[in-house]
C-alpha positions in Angstrom: -4.9 13.7 15.2 -1.8 12.4 16.8 1.2 11.2 14.8 0.5 7.6 16.0 -3.1 7.9 14.8 -2.0 9.3 11.5 0.4 6.4 10.8 -2.3 3.9 11.9 -4.7 5.4 9.3 -1.9 5.2 6.7 -1.3 1.6 7.7 -5.0 0.8 7.4 -5.0 2.4 4.0 -2.1 0.3 2.9 -3.6 -2.9 4.2 -6.9 -2.2 2.5 -5.2 -1.4 -0.8 -3.1 -4.6 -0.6 -6.3 -6.7 0.0 -8.1 -5.0 -2.8 -5.2 -5.3 -5.3 -4.5 -8.9 -4.3 -8.2 -9.8 -4.7 -8.4 -8.1 -8.1 -7.0 -11.2 -9.9 -9.9 -13.3 -8.6 -12.7 -11.0 -9.9 -12.3 -12.4 -13.4 -12.9 -9.0 -15.0 -15.5 -8.1 -12.3 -17.7 -11.1 -13.2 -17.6 -12.6 -9.7 -19.7 -10.8 -7.1 -17.8 -11.3 -3.8 -14.3 -10.7 -5.1 -15.5 -7.6 -7.0 -17.2 -6.2 -3.9 -14.0 -6.9 -1.9 -12.0 -4.9 -4.4 -14.5 -2.0 -4.4 -14.8 -1.8 -0.6 -11.1 -2.3 -0.2 -10.1 0.6 -2.5 -12.9 2.8 -1.1 -11.8 2.2 2.5 -8.1 2.6 1.5 -8.7 6.1 0.0 -11.0 7.0 3.0 -8.2 6.2 5.5 -5.6 7.9 3.3 -7.5 11.2 3.6 -7.0 11.1 7.4 -3.2 10.6 7.0 -3.1 13.5 4.6 -4.3 15.9 7.3 -0.8 15.5 8.8 1.6 14.0 6.3 2.3 15.9 3.0 0.5 14.3 0.0 3.7 13.3 -1.9 5.3 11.7 1.2 2.1 9.8 2.2 1.6 8.6 -1.3 5.3 7.5 -1.5 4.9 5.5 1.7 1.5 4.1 0.7 2.5 3.0 -2.8 6.0 1.8 -1.8 4.9 -0.4 1.1 1.9 -1.5 -1.0 4.1 -2.6 -3.8 6.2 -4.7 -1.4 3.2 -6.3 0.3 1.3 -7.0 -3.0 4.5 -8.6 -4.4 4.7 -10.8 -1.3 1.0 -11.7 -1.5 1.4 -12.6 -5.2 4.2 -14.9 -4.2 2.4 -16.5 -1.3 -1.1 -16.7 -2.7 -0.6 -17.0 -6.5 2.9 -18.6 -6.8 4.2 -15.5 -8.7 8.0 -15.6 -8.5 10.3 -12.6 -8.8 13.8 -12.7 -10.4 16.9 -11.0 -9.1 16.4 -7.6 -10.8 12.8 -7.5 -9.5 14.0 -8.2 -6.0 16.7 -5.6 -6.3 14.1 -3.1 -7.4 11.9 -3.9 -4.5 14.9 -3.4 -2.2 15.4 0.0 -3.7 11.8 0.9 -3.0 12.2 -0.1 0.6 15.4 2.0 0.8 13.5 4.9 -0.6 10.7 4.7 1.9 13.3 4.5 4.7 15.2 7.5 3.5 12.0 9.6 3.2 10.9 8.6 6.7 14.2 8.9 8.5 16.0 11.8 6.7 13.3 14.0 5.1 12.4 17.2 6.9 9.1 17.0 5.0 7.9 14.3 7.3 6.6 15.2 10.7 8.3 13.1 13.3 
């Protein structure tokens, strides 16, 4: 698997996780069929795609990228779709997560470039 394919798989895992997590609110405790199926399929597909990324990227690094980018995107989706606002400390914390993902990808020798 090429590095590009690896990061495409990781990106697909992130997008699927974001869709599943964002949809989770609308399942109403898994009492609504279609949102519940979206969540189950989204998480299943996310973990499936993550396994491909783990063939090249170390687990800790892949998980840091997956969860960090996912947190940012889920926060953005919550703001756009559900009107959930973040205060200044929350935005600073999200900025630190972004900085951490950048540092890991740019400076870590653990990541294959």
